[in-house]
Every structure is written in structure tokens, then in C-alpha cells.
C-alpha positions in Angstrom: -10.4 -29.9 11.4 -8.6 -26.7 10.0 -7.8 -24.5 12.7 -9.4 -21.6 11.0 -12.9 -22.5 12.0 -12.0 -23.6 15.5 -13.2 -21.0 17.8 -10.7 -19.2 20.0 -10.4 -19.2 23.6 -11.0 -16.2 24.7 -9.0 -14.4 27.9 -10.9 -11.2 28.4 -9.7 -8.5 30.9 -11.9 -8.3 34.0 -14.9 -5.9 33.2 -15.5 -4.1 30.0 -13.0 -1.5 28.8 -13.8 2.3 29.6 -13.2 4.9 27.0 -10.3 5.9 28.5 -8.7 2.9 28.5 -9.9 2.3 24.9 -8.2 5.8 23.9 -5.2 4.8 25.6 -5.2 1.5 23.7 -6.0 3.1 20.3 -3.3 5.8 20.9 -0.6 3.5 21.0 -1.8 0.9 18.2 -2.3 4.8 16.2 1.6 5.9 16.7 2.6 2.7 15.1 -0.1 2.8 12.1 1.8 6.3 12.1 4.9 4.7 11.3 3.9 2.6 8.6 1.7 5.1 6.6 4.2 8.0 6.9 7.0 5.5 5.6 4.6 5.1 2.6 4.1 8.5 1.6 7.9 10.3 2.8 10.0 8.1 0.1 8.3 9.0 -3.1 9.4 12.6 -3.3 13.0 11.5 -1.9 13.6 8.7 -4.5 14.9 10.8 -7.7 17.6 12.2 -5.0 18.2 8.7 -3.8 19.2 7.7 -7.3 21.2 10.5 -8.2 23.4 10.2 -4.8 23.5 6.1 -5.4 24.1 6.8 -9.0 21.6 4.0 -10.0 18.3 5.0 -11.3 17.9 1.3 -13.0 16.8 -0.3 -9.6 15.4 2.5 -8.2 11.6 1.0 -8.6 13.0 -2.0 -6.2 13.1 0.8 -3.4 9.2 0.4 -3.4 8.8 -2.9 -4.9 11.0 -5.0 -2.3 8.6 -3.1 0.5 5.7 -4.0 -0.9 6.6 -7.1 -1.8 7.8 -8.1 1.6 5.2 -6.5 3.8 2.8 -8.0 1.4 3.8 -11.6 2.5 4.3 -11.2 6.2 0.7 -9.4 6.8 -1.1 -12.9 7.0 1.7 -14.2 8.9 1.4 -11.3 11.0 -2.1 -11.7 11.7 -1.9 -15.6 12.7 0.9 -15.1 14.5 -1.0 -12.4 16.9 -4.1 -15.1 16.7 -1.5 -17.9 18.5 0.6 -15.4 20.6 -1.0 -12.6 21.5 -1.2 -8.9 19.6 1.0 -7.0 22.1 4.1 -8.6 21.5 3.5 -9.4 17.7 3.3 -5.5 17.3 6.3 -4.6 19.5 8.4 -7.6 17.4 6.9 -5.7 14.3 7.8 -2.2 15.6 11.7 -3.4 16.5 12.1 -5.2 13.1 11.2 -1.9 11.4 13.3 0.3 13.2 16.3 -1.5 12.5 15.4 -2.0 8.9 15.1 2.2 9.1 18.5 2.2 10.7 19.8 -0.1 7.9 18.5 2.0 5.0 19.5 5.2 6.7 23.3 4.0 6.6 23.1 2.1 2.8 26.5 3.0 0.8 25.0 1.3 -2.3 21.6 1.1 -4.2 21.6 -3.0 -3.8 22.2 -2.6 0.4 19.3 0.1 0.5 17.0 -2.6 -1.5 17.7 -5.0 1.0 17.4 -3.3 4.2 13.7 -1.7 2.5 13.0 -5.6 2.6 13.4 -6.1 6.1 11.8 -3.1 7.0 9.0 -4.2 4.7 9.1 -7.3 6.8 8.5 -5.1 10.0 6.2 -2.7 8.6 3.9 -5.3 6.8 2.1 -6.0 9.6 1.7 -2.5 12.0 -1.2 -1.4 9.7 -3.1 -4.5 9.6 -2.3 -5.5 13.3 -3.6 -2.0 14.2 -6.9 -2.8 12.5 -7.3 -6.1 14.3 -6.8 -4.6 17.8 -9.4 -2.0 17.1 -11.9 -4.9 15.9 -10.8 -6.3 19.1 -11.8 -3.8 21.2 -13.9 -1.9 19.4 -17.6 -2.6 18.1 -18.6 -1.6 14.0 -21.4 -0.1 16.0 -18.8 2.2 18.2 -16.3 2.6 15.5 -17.6 6.1 14.6 -17.1 7.5 17.7 -13.5 7.2 17.0 -13.3 8.1 13.3 -11.4 11.3 14.3 -8.2 9.5 15.4 -8.2 7.3 12.6 -8.6 9.8 10.1 -6.1 11.8 11.6 -3.3 9.6 11.2 -3.5 8.9 7.6 -4.1 12.8 7.0 -1.0 13.5 8.7 1.0 11.1 6.8 -0.7 11.9 3.5 0.0 15.9 4.3 3.2 15.7 5.8 5.0 12.8 4.0 5.4 14.2 0.8 7.0 17.7 2.0 9.4 16.2 5.0 10.5 13.6 2.2 11.0 16.1 -0.1 12.5 18.6 2.5 15.1 16.1 4.0 16.2 15.1 0.9 16.9 18.6 -0.6 18.2 20.6 2.5 19.4 17.8 4.7 19.8 14.4 3.6 17.9 11.7 2.1 19.0 9.1 4.9 17.1 11.4 7.6 13.9 9.9 6.1 14.9 6.7 7.7 16.5 8.3 10.6 13.2 10.3 11.7 12.1 6.7 12.2 13.8 6.1 15.4 12.6 8.1 17.7 9.4 7.7 16.5 9.6 4.2 16.9 11.0 4.0 20.0 8.0 6.2 21.3 5.9 3.8 19.8 7.2 0.9 21.1 7.0 2.6 24.7 3.6 3.3 24.3 2.7 0.2 22.7 4.4 -1.8 25.3 2.3 -0.4 28.3 -0.9 0.2 26.7 -1.5 -3.3 25.2 -1.2 -4.7 28.3 -4.9 -4.0 28.8 -6.2 -5.6 25.7 -8.5 -8.7 25.7 -7.1 -11.6 24.5 -8.0 -14.2 22.2 -6.0 -16.9 21.6 -6.4 -19.5 18.7 -3.3 -21.9 17.4 -2.0 -21.2 13.8 0.2 -23.2 11.5 2.0 -20.3 9.8 2.2 -21.1 5.6 6.2 -20.0 5.7 6.6 -22.6 2.2 3.3 -20.6 0.6 5.4 -17.2 1.8 8.5 -18.1 0.1 6.7 -19.2 -3.2 4.4 -16.0 -3.2 7.8 -14.0 -3.0 9.7 -16.2 -5.3 7.0 -16.0 -8.1 6.8 -12.0 -7.5 10.2 -11.4 -7.6 10.9 -13.4 -10.8 7.7 -11.6 -12.4 9.2 -8.0 -11.3 12.6 -8.9 -12.6 11.3 -9.6 -16.0 9.4 -6.5 -15.8 12.3 -4.5 -14.9 14.7 -5.7 -17.2 12.7 -6.5 -20.4 13.5 -3.8 -22.9 16.2 -2.2 -20.4 19.0 -4.6 -19.9 17.7 -7.7 -22.2 15.5 -7.5 -25.1 11.4 -8.7 -24.6 12.1 -12.0 -26.5 15.6 -13.0 -25.2 16.3 -16.4 -23.0 16.5 -14.4 -19.8 13.0 -12.8 -20.0 11.4 -15.5 -21.1 13.0 -17.4 -18.5 12.0 -15.3 -15.7 8.3 -15.2 -17.0 8.4 -19.1 -17.3 9.7 -19.5 -13.8 7.0 -17.0 -12.6 4.3 -19.0 -13.9 5.3 -22.1 -12.4 6.2 -20.7 -9.0 2.5 -19.3 -9.0 1.1 -22.7 -10.0 3.0 -24.0 -7.2 1.6 -21.3 -4.7 -1.8 -21.8 -6.2 -1.4 -25.7 -5.3 -0.1 -25.2 -2.0 -3.3 -22.9 -1.2 -5.4 -26.1 -2.2 -3.0 -28.6 0.0 -1.7 -26.8 3.1 -3.3 -27.3 6.2 -3.7 -23.7 7.0 -2.6 -21.7 3.6 -1.0 -18.5 3.8 -4.2 -17.0 1.6 -7.3 -19.4 2.6 -9.1 -20.2 -0.5 -12.4 -20.2 1.2 -12.5 -16.7 1.5 -11.6 -15.7 -2.1 -14.5 -18.2 -3.1 -16.8 -15.7 -1.9 -17.5 -13.7 -4.9 -18.2 -10.3 -3.0 -15.0 -10.5 -1.3 -13.5 -11.5 -4.7 -14.6 -8.4 -6.7 -14.0 -6.2 -3.7 -10.4 -7.5 -3.7 -9.7 -7.0 -6.9 -11.4 -3.5 -7.4 -8.9 -2.5 -4.5 -6.1 -4.2 -6.0 -6.0 -2.2 -9.2 -7.3 1.0 -8.0 -5.2 1.1 -4.9 -2.2 -0.2 -6.9 -2.4 2.3 -9.4 -2.5 5.0 -6.9 0.5 3.8 -5.4 2.3 3.8 -8.9 1.3 7.4 -9.3 2.5 8.6 -5.9 6.1 6.9 -6.8 6.2 8.0 -9.9 4.8 11.5 -10.4 7.6 13.2 -7.9 9.9 11.6 -10.9 7.9 13.3 -13.4 7.6 16.4 -11.3 11.5 16.9 -11.4 12.5 15.0 -14.5 9.7 17.0 -16.7 8.9 20.1 -15.2 12.3 20.6 -13.5 10.9 21.1 -10.1 13.0 20.5 -6.7 12.6 17.8 -4.6 11.0 19.9 -1.8 8.5 21.8 -4.5 8.2 17.8 -5.8 6.5 17.4 -2.6 4.2 19.9 -2.1 2.8 19.3 -5.5 2.0 15.6 -4.4 -0.1 16.8 -1.9 -3.3 16.8 -3.6 -2.7 13.3 -4.8 -2.3 12.2 -1.3 -4.8 14.0 0.8 -7.8 14.3 -1.7 -8.3 10.2 -1.1 -9.2 10.9 2.4 -11.7 13.3 1.3 -13.3 10.7 -1.2 -12.7 7.8 1.4 -14.5 10.1 4.2 -17.7 11.8 1.6 -18.0 7.4 0.2 -18.4 5.9 3.4 -20.7 8.6 5.2 -22.9 8.2 1.9 -22.8 4.4 1.9 -24.2 4.3 5.4 -27.1 5.9 4.3 -28.1 4.8 0.6 -29.1 1.7 -0.9 -27.3 1.8 -3.8 -23.5 2.4 -2.7 -21.6 1.8 -5.9 -23.1 4.4 -7.3 -21.0 7.1 -6.3 -17.7 5.0 -6.8 -18.2 4.1 -10.0 -18.8 8.1 -11.1 -15.5 8.5 -9.0 -13.5 6.2 -10.8 -15.1 7.4 -14.4 -14.0 11.2 -13.4 -10.6 9.6 -11.9 -10.1 8.0 -15.8 -11.3 11.2 -17.7 -8.8 13.4 -15.6 -6.0 11.0 -16.1 -6.8 10.8 -19.7 -6.2 14.7 -19.8 -2.8 14.1 -18.4 -1.8 11.6 -20.9 -3.2 13.9 -23.6 -2.8 17.7 -22.6 -0.3 17.1 -19.6 3.0 18.6 -20.9 0.8 21.9 -22.0 -0.9 22.1 -18.8 -0.2 24.8 -15.9 1.3 23.6 -12.6 -1.9 24.6 -10.9 -4.0 23.0 -13.6 -2.3 19.7 -13.1 -2.6 20.3 -9.4 -6.3 20.4 -9.8 -6.5 17.5 -11.9 -4.3 15.2 -9.2 -7.1 16.4 -6.8 -9.8 15.1 -8.8 -8.4 11.9 -9.4 -7.7 11.4 -5.6 -11.0 12.3 -4.9 -12.5 10.0 -7.4 -10.4 7.3 -6.1 -11.1 7.6 -2.5 -14.6 6.8 -3.0 -13.4 3.3 -3.6 -11.6 2.3 -1.1 -14.2 2.3 1.9 -16.8 0.5 -0.5 -14.3 -2.4 -1.7 -13.4 -2.6 2.4 -16.6 -2.6 3.9 -18.6 -4.8 1.4 -15.8 -7.3 1.6 -16.2 -7.6 5.7 -20.1 -7.5 5.0 -19.8 -10.4 3.3 -18.3 -12.5 5.3 -19.1 -14.3 9.2 -17.8 -12.0 11.5 -15.0 -14.7 12.7 -13.7 -14.4 9.1 -13.7 -10.6 9.4 -10.2 -10.0 10.3 -9.0 -13.1 7.6 -11.0 -11.2 4.8 -9.9 -7.6 6.0 -5.8 -9.1 5.6 -6.7 -10.9 2.1 -8.0 -7.3 0.9 -4.8 -5.5 2.3 -2.5 -8.3 0.6 -4.1 -8.0 -2.7 -4.0 -4.3 -2.6 -0.2 -4.3 -1.5 0.7 -6.8 -3.9 -1.5 -4.7 -6.9 1.0 -1.7 -5.5 4.1 -4.0 -6.7 3.0 -4.6 -9.6 1.8 -1.6 -10.4 5.0 0.3 -9.8 7.1 -2.2 -11.5 4.8 -1.9 -14.7 5.3 2.2 -14.2 9.2 1.6 -13.4 9.3 -0.7 -16.7 7.9 2.2 -18.8 9.9 5.3 -17.6 12.7 3.3 -17.8 12.9 1.5 -20.8 11.1 4.1 -22.9 13.3 7.0 -22.0 16.7 5.7 -22.8 18.1 5.0 -19.4 21.4 3.3 -20.7 24.5 5.6 -19.6 22.2 8.0 -16.9 23.0 8.0 -13.3 20.8 10.9 -12.5 17.8 12.0 -13.4 19.2 15.4 -15.0 21.5 13.0 -17.0 18.7 10.8 -18.0 16.8 14.3 -19.3 20.1 15.0 -21.5 20.2 11.5 -22.7 16.6 11.3 -23.4 17.3 14.4 -25.2 19.8 13.2 -27.3 18.3 10.0 -28.6 15.0 12.5 -29.8 12.9 11.0 -26.9 10.6 13.4 -25.2 10.3 12.4 -21.5 6.7 13.8 -21.4 5.8 11.6 -23.9 7.2 8.7 -21.7 5.0 9.7 -19.1 1.9 10.1 -21.1 2.2 6.2 -21.6 2.4 6.2 -17.8 -0.4 8.0 -17.5 -2.4 5.6 -20.1 -1.5 2.4 -18.0 -3.0 4.2 -15.1 -6.1 4.6 -16.9 -5.8 1.1 -17.6 -5.5 0.6 -14.1 -8.3 2.4 -12.9 -10.6 0.7 -16.1 -9.6 -2.9 -14.6 -10.8 -1.3 -11.5 -14.1 0.0 -12.1 -14.7 -3.2 -13.9 -14.5 -5.5 -11.1 -16.5 -3.0 -8.9 -19.5 -3.2 -11.6 -19.1 -6.8 -10.8 -19.4 -6.3 -7.2 -22.7 -7.6 -5.8 -24.7 -4.4 -4.0 -25.6 -6.5 -0.5 -27.6 -5.2 2.0 -25.0 -4.1 4.9 -25.6 -5.6 8.4 -26.1 -2.6 11.4 -22.4 -3.2 12.2 -20.8 -2.6 8.7 -23.2 0.5 8.3 -20.9 2.2 11.3 -17.9 0.5 10.0 -18.6 2.8 6.8 -18.9 5.4 8.6 -15.3 5.4 10.1 -13.9 3.5 6.7 -11.3 6.1 6.2 -9.3 4.3 8.8 -9.3 1.5 6.5 
């Protein structure tokens, strides 16, 4: 029998955890969650400065994609490892790897070393948010999660607001490496608190087989595809043998990964979960919606600096509406979802509004004032934010309680994978469309583009058009999502869904 279907052996702590004990445990995991959440938002506004100082724009997108890629691949492994060996030890391992990766990033002398270090950092960070969600599910029932909503919301709101500003400020006034050095004190505090507070966790041990081969196949298939997207039209022509070979290699590796999913005793991504139509549609809607959002957060600072001429600090401030609006939209959608029968209507409208607003940027972006662009970004963000609780809660609602952790991990997995793909696509559009050859900074990129008769504003119009396509695919899968009545616990989860 597959170990996924075996009942866990529970070793609960004596008595029921008190509110004070739960709050202490949540504080420990939220600090770890904050580490990972801040790292996703602080890097964006520093990217142009990093590219300039390391003299390498061509590989700049890999700073983001390699982190998303490694964190995506290890997320299911963290869940299964924690099932077998305990949440506390697994969380502490993740924090230590994340800190070591952050130090390596801060000391990186070249872009290639930085990319490798970011991959290591992703291996550590990939489990922090998923583990935090799992630990919270261990100790707080869905019916009680609304009581702790303020803690969850504060983490994501704080990281969304502070990340872009700190990233731009550090890059412009101190040094880009500070965005990684800051993880050292934060990580040590998170480790100390988690080390002590998580001793009180109830234990639910269940033996698992780690599908390392599946993870390797996934990473290899994705890297081959991302290399093809990154090099096509820039280093090699799209019809050249190297690019076609990379696409063919990726296709073969994806086929092997699919076969591994069917044949492995306990595959990296359980096919049984994806066979559920609600899970499948919800995961794909979140994959394209969140993936497009991640791509925009990475390349809008480049737009602000290369096209609009803003400084790194000002580009960080300019990114706040996009970062903060999703929290507003998610909170509104989560609360509405708990009260209405047709909970898909709000996110459907939200995505349509986001597509329309992105279309305005694509057509008139250069002629709009910065204030108008900021308003449009806020509208896009709020509209997209309405989708996130619906996709997550319906996914959790559609599976049996013992599969909820697997379904949640699968949703997070594809959201990150979508982000890696779309960041690579946006990077291919920007770098191949702007005459990158010979440019080592965004200042020289503007000059090279001007000499070639290329308008960078037109290049970013294509990025915005690609974003419309991403939102449109998310809308298509959302419309195909079946509206099932929410269980009582899922209703409460919807009210607290901003944490997801």
C-alpha cells in the first residue's frame, strides 16, 4: 500500500494547547515565514543595481528564476521529510540552509556565483512558507484560524510594504549585498525562537519516501526549458540547433518526469491529487495568475529605472501599490467567499479588471504620468488578489482532510513553477527585444537600444501584453473551476485565506 494512504501515528502533547502556547508557536513560524516572504519582495528593486555592478544583464533573470526553481522542487520534499522526522527539525534545517545561502549571496563576486548561491538559498527558503502553513494546520483547526488572521496578514503586508523600499534603499545608498546580510540577524532570531517554541508542537509522524529522482528530473526539465527561453533570440537564433536541442531535451525530461509520477511508489507530485478536477483547475488558475504577478514584480523595477528614469529607492516606492494591493484583494475576497454562494464572481471580475488595466499600460504606458501608473498598478493588484483565496480554499475544500497538506503543497508548487516560467518569458522579451548585446548596465542598455532605434517603452508594452495573456489563462481556468459548497472549516479558512 502507498504510504500516502497510511494513517499517521500521532504523538500529541499532553492536554490541549492553550491560546498562549499556540500564539508562541505561531510567532516562531511566522518569523520563518517572514524571512521567505521578505526575500521574495526585497530582491526586485535591487536587480538593476546588481546587474550594473556585476556587469551582467544577460543572466539577471536567473537570480529570480533559480530561486523559484530550487524552492519549487524542494517544497514537496520538505513536506514529506517533516512528516517522517518532525516539523521542528525540518524547519530549523530550512532556516540554517537559508542563512548559509544568504551569506553566499552577499559574498558573491560574479553573477554566476550569485545565481548558484541563490539556488542554495532557494533550497532553504522553499520549505519555510509551506512548513509554516503545515504547522499552523497542525495546531489550529480551520474553524479557529480566523482568530489568528491578524498575525498572518501582518507578515505578508509588512513584507509587501518593506521589501521593495528596503531593497531599493540598500542598493542605492548602502550596497546590494545588504539585502542578503539582513537575513543573518533575522534568521538567527527566527532559529532561536523556533528552536524553543516548536518543542510544544504535537507530533504526527508518518514514514515517507523522498522522490529525489523526481525532483532531479523536474529541475533538469525546467532548466533546459528556461535556458532555451533565455538564450533564444539573444545568444542563438530561435531555429538554431542549440535552442531546438534544449527544447527537445526539456520535452524528453518532462516525459520522464510524467512517467516517474505514474511509477514511483510515492511521487514528488501525487497524480491522485491532480486527478481531482477542482484541484487541477484551481492549481492552474493560481499558477498563471500568481506567476504573472511574480513576473511583474521582478520587471516593473526595471521598467521604472530603464524607461522612466527612477532611482532604485524611488522604484521601490513605486512598486508598493502592486505589492500591497494583493493583500487588500485577498482579504476582501476571503471574507466575501465565506458569505456568498457564488464565490467565483468576485475573482472573475477582478481578473477582467486586471486585464483591462494591464491593457492600458500596454497601449498608453509611456504617455501616462507616474501617479496614473501607480493607480493602475493598484487596480491590477487588487483584482489579482481576489483570485488567490478562491483558488487555495477551493483546492483545500475539494480533498479529504488527510490530503489537505498534499493539495496545499501542490498548489504552492505550481504557483512557484509558474513564476519561474513567466519570469523567464518576461526576461526573454526584455533582453532579446532591447538589443542587449554590448550592454553591461541598464544605462548602457538604454543607449544601445537608442542607437539601434529600439524604444524600450515598446519592449515593455510586449511585456504587458504577455501579462494580459497570463491573466487571461488564469481567468479561463477559473471559469472552468467547479463551485462546490464550502465545508464549515473551509468557510473559516476563507476568512483567514490572506495567509495563503
